[in-house]
C-alpha positions in Angstrom: -102.8 58.1 -127.6 -104.1 61.6 -127.0 -105.1 60.7 -123.4 -101.7 59.2 -122.8 -99.8 62.3 -124.0 -102.2 64.5 -121.8 -101.4 62.3 -118.8 -97.7 62.6 -119.3 -97.9 66.4 -119.7 -100.0 66.6 -116.6 -97.5 64.6 -114.5 -94.6 66.8 -115.8 -96.5 69.9 -114.9 -97.2 68.5 -111.4 -93.6 67.6 -110.9 -92.3 71.1 -111.8 -95.0 72.8 -109.8 -93.5 71.1 -106.7 -90.1 72.7 -107.5 -88.8 76.2 -107.3 -85.2 76.6 -108.7 -84.1 73.3 -107.2 -86.0 73.9 -103.9 -88.8 71.3 -103.5 -92.2 71.8 -101.8 -93.2 69.4 -99.0 -96.5 68.7 -97.2 -98.4 71.5 -99.0 -101.7 70.4 -97.5 -100.5 71.6 -94.1 -99.2 75.0 -95.2 -100.6 77.8 -93.1 -100.7 81.3 -94.4 -102.6 84.3 -93.1 -104.1 86.7 -95.6 -101.6 89.4 -94.5 -98.8 90.1 -91.9 -98.1 93.3 -90.2 -94.6 94.5 -91.3 -94.2 96.4 -88.0 -94.7 93.2 -86.0 -91.2 92.1 -85.0 -90.4 88.4 -84.9 -88.0 86.8 -82.4 -85.8 83.8 -83.0 -84.4 82.2 -79.9 -84.0 78.5 -79.9 -84.4 75.9 -82.7 -84.5 72.2 -83.5 -81.8 70.7 -85.6 -81.0 67.0 -86.2 -79.0 64.9 -88.5 -79.6 61.4 -89.7 -78.2 58.7 -92.0 -80.6 56.5 -93.9 -79.4 52.9 -93.4 -81.9 51.5 -95.9 -85.2 49.8 -95.3 -88.3 51.2 -93.7 -87.6 53.9 -91.1 -84.1 52.6 -90.6 -82.1 55.7 -89.6 -79.3 56.5 -87.1 -78.4 59.9 -85.7 -75.1 61.4 -86.7 -73.3 64.2 -85.0 -72.3 67.3 -86.9 -71.3 70.8 -85.8 -74.9 72.0 -85.5 -73.9 75.4 -84.2 -71.9 76.1 -87.3 -74.7 74.8 -89.5 -77.2 76.9 -87.7 -75.0 79.9 -88.4 -75.5 79.3 -92.1 -79.3 79.4 -91.5 -78.9 82.7 -89.6 -76.9 84.2 -92.4 -79.7 83.3 -94.8 -82.6 84.5 -92.7 -80.8 87.8 -92.0 -80.6 88.4 -95.8 -84.4 88.6 -96.1 -86.5 91.7 -95.6 -88.0 90.6 -92.3 -88.6 92.4 -89.1 -86.6 89.8 -87.1 -84.5 89.8 -84.0 -82.2 86.8 -83.3 -81.2 86.2 -79.7 -77.5 86.3 -78.9 -77.5 82.7 -77.7 -79.5 79.9 -79.4 -80.0 76.4 -78.1 -80.8 73.3 -80.1 -83.8 71.7 -78.4 -84.0 68.5 -80.4 -85.5 65.5 -78.6 -85.9 61.8 -79.2 -89.2 62.6 -80.8 -87.3 64.4 -83.6 -85.2 61.3 -84.3 -88.4 59.3 -84.6 -89.5 61.7 -87.3 -86.8 61.2 -89.9 -88.9 62.7 -92.8 -90.0 65.7 -90.7 -93.7 64.8 -91.1 -96.0 67.6 -90.0 -98.3 65.3 -88.0 -95.4 63.9 -86.0 -94.1 67.3 -85.0 -94.8 67.9 -81.3 -96.6 71.3 -81.4 -96.4 71.7 -77.6 -92.6 71.7 -77.9 -92.8 74.5 -80.5 -95.2 76.5 -78.3 -92.8 76.0 -75.4 -90.0 77.5 -77.5 -92.2 80.3 -78.6 -93.4 81.2 -75.1 -89.9 82.3 -74.2 -90.9 85.4 -76.2 -94.3 86.0 -74.5 -96.7 88.3 -76.3 -94.4 88.4 -79.3 -94.2 86.6 -82.6 -91.7 83.8 -82.6 -89.9 82.2 -85.5 -89.2 78.6 -84.8 -87.1 76.7 -87.3 -86.8 72.9 -87.6 -83.9 71.8 -89.7 -83.1 68.3 -90.7 -80.1 66.9 -92.6 -80.6 63.5 -94.1 -77.7 61.5 -95.7 -78.3 58.6 -98.0 -76.9 56.9 -101.1 -78.4 55.6 -104.3 -77.0 53.1 -106.8 -78.1 53.6 -110.4 -79.1 50.6 -112.4 -78.2 50.7 -116.1 -78.7 48.3 -119.0 -75.3 47.0 -118.4 -75.9 46.5 -114.7 -75.4 48.5 -111.5 -73.3 51.6 -111.6 -70.1 50.8 -109.5 -70.1 54.3 -108.2 -73.2 55.2 -106.1 -74.4 58.7 -105.7 -74.3 60.2 -102.2 -77.1 62.5 -101.3 -77.6 65.1 -98.6 -81.1 66.4 -98.0 -81.5 69.8 -96.3 -85.1 69.9 -95.0 -86.3 73.1 -93.4 -89.7 73.7 -91.8 -90.4 77.3 -90.5 -93.2 78.1 -88.0 -94.3 81.6 -87.0 -96.1 81.4 -83.7 -98.3 83.9 -81.8 -98.9 82.5 -78.3 -100.2 79.0 -79.0 -101.3 79.7 -82.6 -99.4 78.9 -85.7 -99.9 81.8 -88.1 -97.3 80.6 -90.7 -96.0 77.2 -91.7 -94.1 76.1 -94.7 -91.7 73.2 -95.4 -89.3 72.7 -98.3 -86.1 70.8 -99.0 -83.0 70.9 -101.2 -80.7 68.0 -102.1 -77.0 68.0 -103.0 -75.8 65.0 -104.9 -72.2 63.8 -105.2 -70.9 61.0 -107.4 -68.8 58.6 -105.4 -66.3 58.4 -108.3 -65.4 62.1 -107.6 -66.1 62.1 -103.8 -62.7 63.0 -102.2 -63.6 61.3 -98.9 -65.6 58.5 -97.4 -69.3 59.0 -97.3 -69.3 58.2 -93.6 -67.4 61.4 -93.0 -70.6 63.3 -94.0 -68.8 66.0 -95.9 -71.3 66.7 -98.7 -71.3 70.5 -98.5 -74.4 72.6 -99.2 -73.2 76.0 -100.3 -74.4 79.2 -98.6 -76.2 80.2 -101.8 -78.5 77.1 -101.5 -79.2 77.8 -97.8 -80.1 81.3 -98.9 -82.3 80.1 -101.7 -84.1 77.5 -99.6 -84.8 79.8 -96.7 -86.0 82.5 -99.1 -88.5 80.1 -100.7 -89.7 78.8 -97.3 -90.5 82.4 -96.2 -91.7 83.7 -99.5 -95.4 83.9 -98.7 -94.8 85.7 -95.4 -92.7 88.3 -97.1 -95.2 88.8 -100.0 -98.0 89.3 -97.5 -96.4 91.8 -95.2 -98.4 95.1 -95.3 
């Protein structure tokens, strides 16, 4: 009995260790942090990767959906500008998503084409580059209760952000986290296919802050 209780407590602690105020850690074994970062080294943000998918159910069964990515990226820029970072954002930003992104619906680190990131970074030669990869994933869940399936499914929108800081062809910072918004279909004012599950600016702010936390804490 004691071992069972200890096991449950351990699992609970592990679960909460992967969360930070509703922002969830991903792929921690690939995180890349330097011992310190020079606070006088300016980072440059030019282009980005942003893609949106709908989970159709089954294994790796997704389709691309089209949202106003420029408007969504503006939310990210508002969030990153609120941080105490030596950052310059270019006046024009291009979304450089490719078919390789669509084939990586869960934004797995090993499937990210690093050469593509270095190509983006090399537009700012001899400078630090911040390269964001942002993925919105839409899906639905039906809850099963004792009395049967809930007639009103939950619609979910996962905001998944991976941030790379690159110096030439070296990644000197990488962290990936996500946040999920859940809407009960009973109270959803429009069809799920309209993809109008809003993620408030405050949650963009919180997620971006958590993804860059270690960089900010190590600036000297």
